[in-house]
C-alpha positions as CSV (number, residue, x, y, z in Angstrom):
1,X,-12.1,-6.9,-16.3
2,X,-13.9,-3.6,-16.2
3,X,-12.4,-0.1,-15.7
4,X,-14.3,2.8,-14.2
5,X,-13.5,6.4,-13.5
6,X,-15.7,7.4,-10.6
7,X,-16.2,11.0,-9.5
8,X,-16.8,11.4,-5.8
9,X,-17.0,14.8,-4.1
10,X,-15.2,16.3,-7.1
11,X,-12.3,13.8,-7.0
12,X,-11.8,11.4,-9.9
13,X,-10.7,7.9,-8.9
14,X,-9.6,5.3,-11.4
15,X,-10.8,1.8,-10.5
16,X,-10.7,-1.6,-12.1
17,X,-12.8,-4.6,-11.3
18,X,-12.2,-8.3,-11.9
19,X,-14.2,-11.5,-11.4
20,X,-17.9,-12.1,-10.9
21,X,-19.8,-9.2,-9.2
22,X,-21.8,-11.8,-7.2
23,X,-18.6,-13.1,-5.5
24,X,-17.3,-11.8,-2.2
25,X,-15.6,-8.4,-2.8
26,X,-11.9,-7.7,-2.1
27,X,-10.8,-4.1,-2.3
28,X,-7.0,-3.8,-2.8
29,X,-5.5,-0.7,-1.2
30,X,-2.0,0.1,-2.4
31,X,0.6,2.3,-0.5
32,X,1.2,6.0,-0.6
33,X,2.3,7.4,-3.9
34,X,1.8,4.0,-5.5
35,X,-0.5,3.1,-8.4
36,X,-3.1,0.4,-8.2
37,X,-1.4,-1.6,-10.9
38,X,1.4,-2.4,-8.4
39,X,-1.0,-5.1,-7.4
40,X,0.3,-7.6,-10.0
41,X,-2.1,-8.7,-12.7
42,X,-1.1,-12.4,-12.0
43,X,-1.9,-12.0,-8.3
44,X,-5.2,-10.3,-8.9
45,X,-6.0,-13.0,-11.4
46,X,-5.4,-15.7,-8.8
47,X,-7.8,-14.0,-6.4
48,X,-10.5,-13.6,-9.1
49,X,-10.0,-17.3,-10.2
50,X,-10.4,-18.2,-6.6
51,X,-14.0,-16.8,-6.5
52,X,-13.5,-13.2,-5.5
53,X,-14.7,-10.0,-6.9
54,X,-11.5,-7.9,-6.9
55,X,-11.3,-4.1,-7.2
56,X,-8.1,-2.1,-7.3
57,X,-7.8,1.6,-7.7
58,X,-5.4,4.6,-8.0
59,X,-5.3,7.0,-5.1
60,X,-6.0,10.7,-5.8
61,X,-3.0,12.3,-7.5
62,X,-1.7,8.9,-8.6
63,X,-1.8,7.2,-11.9
64,X,-5.0,7.7,-13.9
65,X,-6.9,9.2,-11.0
66,X,-7.5,13.0,-11.0
67,X,-4.7,15.4,-10.1
68,X,-5.4,18.2,-7.7
69,X,-4.0,21.7,-7.3
70,X,-2.9,21.2,-3.7
71,X,-2.4,24.9,-3.0
72,X,-6.0,25.6,-4.1
73,X,-7.6,22.5,-2.7
74,X,-5.4,21.0,0.1
75,X,-6.3,17.7,1.5
76,X,-5.0,15.4,4.3
77,X,-4.3,11.7,4.8
78,X,-7.8,11.5,6.4
79,X,-9.2,12.4,3.0
80,X,-7.1,9.7,1.3
81,X,-8.6,7.3,3.9
82,X,-12.1,8.4,3.1
83,X,-11.4,7.7,-0.6
84,X,-11.3,4.0,0.3
85,X,-14.9,4.3,1.6
86,X,-15.8,6.3,-1.5
87,X,-14.7,3.5,-3.7
88,X,-16.8,1.0,-1.7
89,X,-19.8,3.4,-2.0
90,X,-19.4,3.8,-5.7
91,X,-19.6,0.0,-6.2
92,X,-22.6,-0.2,-3.9
93,X,-20.7,-2.2,-1.3
94,X,-21.7,-1.8,2.4
95,X,-18.5,-3.7,3.3
96,X,-15.6,-5.6,1.7
97,X,-12.5,-7.6,2.5
98,X,-9.7,-5.1,2.6
99,X,-6.3,-6.2,1.4
100,X,-3.7,-3.5,1.9
101,X,0.0,-2.9,1.2
102,X,2.5,-0.7,2.9
103,X,0.9,2.7,3.8
104,X,-2.3,1.3,2.5
105,X,-2.1,-0.9,5.5
106,X,-2.3,2.1,7.7
107,X,-5.5,3.2,5.9
108,X,-6.9,-0.3,6.3
109,X,-6.1,-0.3,10.0
110,X,-7.7,3.1,10.5
111,X,-10.9,2.1,8.7
112,X,-11.1,-1.1,10.7
113,X,-10.8,1.0,13.9
114,X,-13.2,3.8,12.9
115,X,-15.6,2.0,10.5
116,X,-15.7,-1.6,11.6
117,X,-19.0,-2.3,9.8
118,X,-17.2,-1.7,6.4
119,X,-14.5,-4.3,6.9
120,X,-15.3,-8.0,6.6
121,X,-11.7,-9.0,7.0
122,X,-8.4,-7.1,7.0
123,X,-5.2,-8.2,5.4
124,X,-2.1,-6.0,6.0
125,X,1.0,-6.6,3.9
126,X,4.4,-4.9,4.5
127,X,2.9,-2.3,6.8
128,X,3.5,-0.6,10.1
129,X,1.3,-0.4,13.2
130,X,-1.2,2.4,13.3
131,X,-0.3,5.2,15.7
132,X,3.4,4.6,15.8
133,X,4.4,7.4,13.4
134,X,6.6,5.2,11.2
135,X,7.5,8.2,9.1
136,X,9.4,9.7,12.0
137,X,11.4,6.5,12.3
138,X,12.3,6.8,8.6
139,X,13.2,10.4,8.8
140,X,15.5,9.8,11.8
141,X,17.2,7.0,9.9
142,X,17.7,9.1,6.8
143,X,19.2,11.9,8.9
144,X,21.5,9.6,10.8
145,X,19.8,10.3,14.1
146,X,19.5,7.6,16.9
147,X,16.1,6.0,17.4
148,X,14.5,6.6,20.8
149,X,14.1,3.5,23.0
150,X,10.9,1.7,22.2
151,X,10.5,3.1,18.7
152,X,9.8,0.9,15.7
153,X,12.7,-1.0,14.1
154,X,14.3,1.2,11.5
155,X,14.8,0.3,7.8
156,X,17.8,-1.7,6.7
157,X,21.2,0.0,6.1
158,X,20.8,-0.7,2.3
159,X,17.4,1.0,2.3
160,X,18.7,4.0,4.2
161,X,21.8,4.3,2.0
162,X,19.7,4.3,-1.2
163,X,17.2,6.9,-0.2
164,X,19.9,9.1,1.4
165,X,21.5,9.2,-2.0
166,X,18.2,9.9,-3.7
167,X,17.5,12.9,-1.4
168,X,21.0,14.4,-2.2
169,X,20.8,13.8,-5.9
170,X,19.3,16.1,-8.6
171,X,15.9,15.0,-9.9
172,X,15.8,12.9,-13.1
173,X,16.2,15.0,-16.2
174,X,14.2,12.9,-18.6
175,X,12.0,9.8,-19.0
176,X,14.9,7.4,-19.2
177,X,16.5,8.7,-16.0
178,X,13.2,8.7,-14.2
179,X,12.5,5.0,-15.1
180,X,16.0,4.0,-14.2
181,X,15.6,5.5,-10.8
182,X,12.2,3.8,-10.3
183,X,13.9,0.5,-11.2
184,X,16.7,1.1,-8.8
185,X,14.2,1.8,-6.0
186,X,12.2,-1.3,-6.9
187,X,15.5,-3.3,-6.6
188,X,16.1,-2.1,-3.1
189,X,12.6,-2.7,-2.0
190,X,12.6,-6.2,-3.6
191,X,15.4,-7.3,-1.2
192,X,18.3,-9.7,-2.0
193,X,16.9,-13.1,-1.3
194,X,14.8,-13.6,-4.5
195,X,16.0,-13.1,-8.1
196,X,15.2,-9.6,-9.5
197,X,14.0,-9.6,-13.1
198,X,15.1,-6.2,-14.4
199,X,13.6,-6.6,-17.8
200,X,10.1,-7.3,-16.3
201,X,10.6,-4.5,-13.8
202,X,11.4,-2.1,-16.6
203,X,8.2,-3.0,-18.4
204,X,6.2,-2.4,-15.2
205,X,7.9,1.0,-14.5
206,X,7.4,2.1,-18.1
207,X,3.7,1.2,-17.7
208,X,3.5,3.2,-14.5
209,X,5.3,6.2,-16.1
210,X,3.0,6.2,-19.2
211,X,-0.3,5.8,-17.4
212,X,0.3,8.6,-14.9
213,X,-1.6,11.8,-15.7
214,X,1.1,13.8,-13.8
215,X,3.9,11.8,-12.2
216,X,5.0,14.8,-10.1
217,X,1.5,15.0,-8.5
218,X,2.3,12.0,-6.2
219,X,4.4,14.4,-4.1
220,X,1.1,15.8,-2.9
221,X,0.8,12.7,-0.7
222,X,3.7,14.0,1.3
223,X,2.0,17.4,1.7
224,X,-1.2,15.7,2.8
225,X,0.6,13.8,5.5
226,X,2.4,17.0,6.6
227,X,-1.0,18.7,6.8
228,X,-2.3,16.2,9.3
229,X,0.7,14.4,11.0
230,X,-1.5,13.2,13.8
231,X,-4.2,11.5,11.7
232,X,-3.2,8.1,13.3
233,X,-4.9,7.5,16.6
234,X,-2.6,5.9,19.2
235,X,-3.3,2.8,21.1
236,X,-6.4,2.0,18.9
237,X,-5.5,-1.4,17.4
238,X,-7.2,-3.3,20.2
239,X,-10.4,-2.0,18.8
240,X,-10.1,-3.8,15.5
241,X,-12.8,-6.4,15.3
242,X,-12.3,-7.7,11.8
243,X,-10.4,-11.0,11.4
244,X,-6.9,-9.9,10.5
245,X,-4.0,-11.4,8.6
246,X,-0.7,-9.7,8.8
247,X,1.9,-10.5,6.2
248,X,5.6,-9.6,6.2
249,X,8.5,-10.8,4.1
250,X,11.5,-12.3,5.8
251,X,13.7,-9.8,3.8
252,X,11.5,-6.7,4.4
253,X,13.9,-3.7,4.0
254,X,11.5,-0.8,4.8
255,X,9.6,-2.0,7.9
256,X,11.4,-5.0,9.3
257,X,9.7,-6.5,12.2
258,X,6.7,-4.2,12.1
259,X,4.3,-7.0,11.1
260,X,4.8,-8.9,14.4
261,X,3.9,-5.7,16.3
262,X,0.7,-5.3,14.3
263,X,-0.2,-8.9,15.0
264,X,0.5,-8.5,18.7
265,X,-1.8,-5.5,19.0
266,X,-4.8,-6.7,17.1
267,X,-6.8,-9.3,19.0
268,X,-6.7,-12.7,17.3
269,X,-4.5,-11.5,14.4
270,X,-2.5,-14.1,12.5
271,X,1.1,-13.4,11.3
272,X,2.4,-14.9,8.1
273,X,6.1,-14.6,7.3
274,X,6.8,-15.1,3.6
275,X,10.2,-16.5,3.0
276,X,12.5,-14.3,0.8
277,X,9.9,-11.5,0.2
278,X,11.0,-7.9,0.6
279,X,8.6,-4.9,0.3
280,X,7.4,-5.8,-3.2
281,X,5.0,-8.5,-4.5
282,X,7.2,-10.6,-6.9
283,X,6.0,-13.5,-8.9
284,X,7.8,-16.0,-6.7
285,X,5.3,-15.3,-3.8
286,X,2.0,-14.9,-5.7
287,X,0.9,-18.4,-5.1
288,X,1.5,-18.3,-1.4
289,X,0.0,-14.9,-0.9
290,X,-3.1,-15.6,-3.0
291,X,-3.7,-18.8,-1.2
292,X,-3.4,-17.1,2.2
293,X,-5.7,-14.2,1.2
294,X,-8.3,-16.6,-0.3
295,X,-8.3,-18.7,2.9
296,X,-8.6,-15.6,5.0
297,X,-11.4,-14.2,3.0
298,X,-13.5,-17.3,2.9
299,X,-16.9,-16.3,4.2
300,X,-18.2,-18.6,6.8
């Protein structure tokens, strides 16, 4: 394991590398406002042991990456997408296998559409189809508004109830309250089918809290999305040329059914439904997920 803080165009990005540099590279792209260490160490270790060079990183304004004065230096989701390419460049990689989670899946889809030469294969986990404005579906659900015909499936009632309460509640007053809220959110995202290890989750959330330069800076990702709400090109997924694996849990609370839509729209894409998985990456599914990613990224 080797940790690097790279500086690209004035933005510091924390990165971490595992495995033999001579092995095929996998770049792990986590979701919006999420630290790279949410790619579980055990899962990353399985990929490295399977003969892959694995790189994970923190987005700008997240974790150990640099924080930005958004008012003085505003940026958009397009810039966050470009950071993926900046990480590849910093490691001297013309291309890599992209394995992406949640909103990171939108970044992966966008790069596969606009920079196909950089993507050897694409794996999208717990994500929504590019160009469908999934955030609008979420906002309508939180506001209790009906979804227009033909829109994406909304989150589950349990997901909506939790985040509706969060929005109406005062912010956490101290470290303990913040971590408790983070655990409660993780429990909802985890789903109800698999056992939830609260002690292990507390250790993870304490790690996330402690390693953040400024935990409040993650809100800048919302500002970045608002600054460029139309960054997602519509009707573009047919242009994806990279072999694509789409993964969704059978108990996905945030984006239920979205995986099948992605797989429908990308030519030749494969859909893998993981029994019991929600929107997180719990230990119970590491073996199945790692085996699927290793098989998908085997270079022929």
